[in-house]
N, C-alpha and C positions, 0 to 999 in steps of 0.2 A: 537265707531268705528266699522265699518263693517268688515267682514272677506274678505280677498283677494280672488277673483275668477278669474282664467285665462279666457280670451276670445278667445285666439288663441292657436294653438298647439305649443309645444316647438320649433319645427322646424321653424314655421312661425315667432316667436319672434326672433330667431337667424337670419333668412333671412333678416328681416326688419332692425334689428340693424346692421347687417353686411353691408348692402347696405348704410345705413346712415353713418356709420363709414368710408366707402370707399369714399363717396362723400363729407364729411365735410372738411373744410379748415384745412391745416396742423397745424395752431396755436391752434386748438382745439383737436389735436391728443392726448394730455396729459389729456383729460377728462376721468375719470374712467367710466367704463361701467354702474354703477348704476346711475351716474349723467346723462349719455346719455339716459338711460331708463326713468328717471324722466322727462327730458325735452321733450322727444319724445312722451311719453304716458300720460303726464300730471298728474302723480301720485306724492305722497310724497316719502320721502327717504325710509321708511320702505317697502312700496309696490314695489318700484323700485328694492330694494334688493331682495325681494321675486320673482319678475319677472325674474331677472337674474338667480337666483338659479333654478327656474322652467325650464328655457330654457337651463340649464347647461352651463351658462356663468359665468366666474369669476367676481363677482361684483366689485372687486377692480382692475381688470386687465384693460389693454388698447387695447386689441384686442379681436376679436370674431371669433371662429372657423367657417369655411365655412360649409354650409350645403346645400345639394341638395334636393330640394323639387319637387317631381314629379308633373306634371300638373294634374289638376282635370279633370274628365271626360268631363265637360262642355267646358273646354279649348280645349281639343283634338277634340271634335265634331265641334267646330267653325272652327278649322284649316282644317278639312277634308271637311266641307260643302262648 
């Protein structure tokens, strides 16, 4: 089994999971965060729990704290151009 390596910053994981949680149907609202991460990122349960912990999300919780992610320089250049 290989070692888990994050591919995104903790803020990006929280932002993605927060948006998915916000858009998902109400009947799936009782899905724990680690299951959401497992379905969203295609990992197993252990890696999904590590993803949640890395992103400072309660793996057994049902909500994700909002995080503001500043735009990257390339995004601001496109808007100004």
